[in-house]
Biotite code that builds the C-alpha atoms (Angstrom):
import biotite.structure as struc

atoms = struc.array([
    struc.Atom([132.599, 150.885, -31.862], chain_id="A", res_id=1, res_name="UNK", atom_name="CA", element="C"),
    struc.Atom([134.053, 154.009, -33.371], chain_id="A", res_id=2, res_name="UNK", atom_name="CA", element="C"),
    struc.Atom([137.633, 154.919, -32.543], chain_id="A", res_id=3, res_name="UNK", atom_name="CA", element="C"),
    struc.Atom([136.627, 158.284, -31.112], chain_id="A", res_id=4, res_name="UNK", atom_name="CA", element="C"),
    struc.Atom([134.360, 156.635, -28.520], chain_id="A", res_id=5, res_name="UNK", atom_name="CA", element="C"),
    struc.Atom([137.132, 154.289, -27.466], chain_id="A", res_id=6, res_name="UNK", atom_name="CA", element="C"),
    struc.Atom([139.658, 157.122, -27.143], chain_id="A", res_id=7, res_name="UNK", atom_name="CA", element="C"),
    struc.Atom([137.235, 159.358, -25.252], chain_id="A", res_id=8, res_name="UNK", atom_name="CA", element="C"),
    struc.Atom([136.388, 156.541, -22.815], chain_id="A", res_id=9, res_name="UNK", atom_name="CA", element="C"),
    struc.Atom([140.040, 155.729, -22.304], chain_id="A", res_id=10, res_name="UNK", atom_name="CA", element="C"),
    struc.Atom([140.818, 159.384, -21.680], chain_id="A", res_id=11, res_name="UNK", atom_name="CA", element="C"),
    struc.Atom([138.071, 159.722, -19.078], chain_id="A", res_id=12, res_name="UNK", atom_name="CA", element="C"),
    struc.Atom([139.185, 156.558, -17.258], chain_id="A", res_id=13, res_name="UNK", atom_name="CA", element="C"),
    struc.Atom([142.842, 157.709, -17.295], chain_id="A", res_id=14, res_name="UNK", atom_name="CA", element="C"),
    struc.Atom([141.832, 161.123, -16.035], chain_id="A", res_id=15, res_name="UNK", atom_name="CA", element="C"),
    struc.Atom([139.945, 159.674, -13.068], chain_id="A", res_id=16, res_name="UNK", atom_name="CA", element="C"),
    struc.Atom([142.830, 157.295, -12.232], chain_id="A", res_id=17, res_name="UNK", atom_name="CA", element="C"),
    struc.Atom([145.341, 160.122, -12.514], chain_id="A", res_id=18, res_name="UNK", atom_name="CA", element="C"),
    struc.Atom([143.317, 162.370, -10.190], chain_id="A", res_id=19, res_name="UNK", atom_name="CA", element="C"),
    struc.Atom([143.007, 159.542, -7.671], chain_id="A", res_id=20, res_name="UNK", atom_name="CA", element="C"),
    struc.Atom([146.749, 158.838, -7.762], chain_id="A", res_id=21, res_name="UNK", atom_name="CA", element="C"),
    struc.Atom([147.587, 162.521, -7.247], chain_id="A", res_id=22, res_name="UNK", atom_name="CA", element="C"),
    struc.Atom([145.108, 162.849, -4.398], chain_id="A", res_id=23, res_name="UNK", atom_name="CA", element="C"),
    struc.Atom([146.504, 159.718, -2.711], chain_id="A", res_id=24, res_name="UNK", atom_name="CA", element="C"),
    struc.Atom([149.994, 161.230, -2.860], chain_id="A", res_id=25, res_name="UNK", atom_name="CA", element="C"),
    struc.Atom([148.761, 164.531, -1.398], chain_id="A", res_id=26, res_name="UNK", atom_name="CA", element="C"),
    struc.Atom([147.356, 162.740, 1.676], chain_id="A", res_id=27, res_name="UNK", atom_name="CA", element="C"),
    struc.Atom([150.895, 161.917, 2.775], chain_id="A", res_id=28, res_name="UNK", atom_name="CA", element="C"),
    struc.Atom([151.857, 165.571, 3.301], chain_id="A", res_id=29, res_name="UNK", atom_name="CA", element="C"),
    struc.Atom([151.171, 167.224, 6.586], chain_id="A", res_id=30, res_name="UNK", atom_name="CA", element="C"),
    struc.Atom([149.526, 170.571, 7.157], chain_id="A", res_id=31, res_name="UNK", atom_name="CA", element="C"),
    struc.Atom([152.860, 171.973, 8.344], chain_id="A", res_id=32, res_name="UNK", atom_name="CA", element="C"),
    struc.Atom([154.426, 171.230, 4.950], chain_id="A", res_id=33, res_name="UNK", atom_name="CA", element="C"),
    struc.Atom([151.892, 173.527, 3.286], chain_id="A", res_id=34, res_name="UNK", atom_name="CA", element="C"),
    struc.Atom([153.249, 176.522, 5.207], chain_id="A", res_id=35, res_name="UNK", atom_name="CA", element="C"),
    struc.Atom([156.873, 175.548, 4.770], chain_id="A", res_id=36, res_name="UNK", atom_name="CA", element="C"),
    struc.Atom([157.302, 173.721, 8.034], chain_id="A", res_id=37, res_name="UNK", atom_name="CA", element="C"),
    struc.Atom([158.160, 170.247, 6.716], chain_id="A", res_id=38, res_name="UNK", atom_name="CA", element="C"),
    struc.Atom([161.904, 169.603, 6.978], chain_id="A", res_id=39, res_name="UNK", atom_name="CA", element="C"),
    struc.Atom([161.728, 166.321, 5.003], chain_id="A", res_id=40, res_name="UNK", atom_name="CA", element="C"),
    struc.Atom([161.836, 167.866, 1.511], chain_id="A", res_id=41, res_name="UNK", atom_name="CA", element="C"),
    struc.Atom([164.747, 165.720, 0.279], chain_id="A", res_id=42, res_name="UNK", atom_name="CA", element="C"),
    struc.Atom([163.753, 162.352, 1.749], chain_id="A", res_id=43, res_name="UNK", atom_name="CA", element="C"),
    struc.Atom([163.605, 159.298, -0.514], chain_id="A", res_id=44, res_name="UNK", atom_name="CA", element="C"),
    struc.Atom([160.427, 157.507, -1.436], chain_id="A", res_id=45, res_name="UNK", atom_name="CA", element="C"),
    struc.Atom([160.171, 153.872, -0.423], chain_id="A", res_id=46, res_name="UNK", atom_name="CA", element="C"),
    struc.Atom([157.729, 151.005, -0.750], chain_id="A", res_id=47, res_name="UNK", atom_name="CA", element="C"),
    struc.Atom([154.149, 151.868, -1.637], chain_id="A", res_id=48, res_name="UNK", atom_name="CA", element="C"),
    struc.Atom([154.899, 155.562, -1.868], chain_id="A", res_id=49, res_name="UNK", atom_name="CA", element="C"),
    struc.Atom([157.502, 154.961, -4.598], chain_id="A", res_id=50, res_name="UNK", atom_name="CA", element="C"),
    struc.Atom([155.171, 152.671, -6.567], chain_id="A", res_id=51, res_name="UNK", atom_name="CA", element="C"),
    struc.Atom([152.360, 155.220, -6.362], chain_id="A", res_id=52, res_name="UNK", atom_name="CA", element="C"),
    struc.Atom([154.751, 157.901, -7.624], chain_id="A", res_id=53, res_name="UNK", atom_name="CA", element="C"),
    struc.Atom([155.812, 155.713, -10.560], chain_id="A", res_id=54, res_name="UNK", atom_name="CA", element="C"),
    struc.Atom([152.161, 154.845, -11.280], chain_id="A", res_id=55, res_name="UNK", atom_name="CA", element="C"),
    struc.Atom([151.311, 158.550, -11.363], chain_id="A", res_id=56, res_name="UNK", atom_name="CA", element="C"),
    struc.Atom([154.052, 159.222, -13.916], chain_id="A", res_id=57, res_name="UNK", atom_name="CA", element="C"),
    struc.Atom([152.884, 156.284, -16.036], chain_id="A", res_id=58, res_name="UNK", atom_name="CA", element="C"),
    struc.Atom([149.262, 157.441, -15.904], chain_id="A", res_id=59, res_name="UNK", atom_name="CA", element="C"),
    struc.Atom([150.294, 160.976, -16.868], chain_id="A", res_id=60, res_name="UNK", atom_name="CA", element="C"),
    struc.Atom([152.269, 159.733, -19.894], chain_id="A", res_id=61, res_name="UNK", atom_name="CA", element="C"),
    struc.Atom([149.383, 157.473, -20.991], chain_id="A", res_id=62, res_name="UNK", atom_name="CA", element="C"),
    struc.Atom([146.861, 160.299, -20.557], chain_id="A", res_id=63, res_name="UNK", atom_name="CA", element="C"),
    struc.Atom([148.984, 162.664, -22.625], chain_id="A", res_id=64, res_name="UNK", atom_name="CA", element="C"),
    struc.Atom([149.437, 160.036, -25.339], chain_id="A", res_id=65, res_name="UNK", atom_name="CA", element="C"),
    struc.Atom([145.710, 159.236, -25.545], chain_id="A", res_id=66, res_name="UNK", atom_name="CA", element="C"),
    struc.Atom([144.870, 162.969, -25.561], chain_id="A", res_id=67, res_name="UNK", atom_name="CA", element="C"),
    struc.Atom([147.373, 163.560, -28.412], chain_id="A", res_id=68, res_name="UNK", atom_name="CA", element="C"),
    struc.Atom([146.005, 160.684, -30.491], chain_id="A", res_id=69, res_name="UNK", atom_name="CA", element="C"),
    struc.Atom([142.438, 161.813, -29.762], chain_id="A", res_id=70, res_name="UNK", atom_name="CA", element="C"),
    struc.Atom([143.311, 165.297, -31.022], chain_id="A", res_id=71, res_name="UNK", atom_name="CA", element="C"),
    struc.Atom([144.884, 163.949, -34.195], chain_id="A", res_id=72, res_name="UNK", atom_name="CA", element="C"),
    struc.Atom([142.016, 161.585, -35.075], chain_id="A", res_id=73, res_name="UNK", atom_name="CA", element="C"),
])
């Protein structure tokens, strides 16, 4: 398999996973927070929410790295 095909496939998979992780985080916010009503801006993340946040950061870094390598190859 050519390297370009592997990188393109990895980039598509990472993009889908990153979109899913971001959408799962957005489900936790209420409608009131959209209009500035949420008073819990500075609360700490715990449990699954913290792991999902860390996973989102990891996926974003991996996506950026694969995109950079794909552009240079």
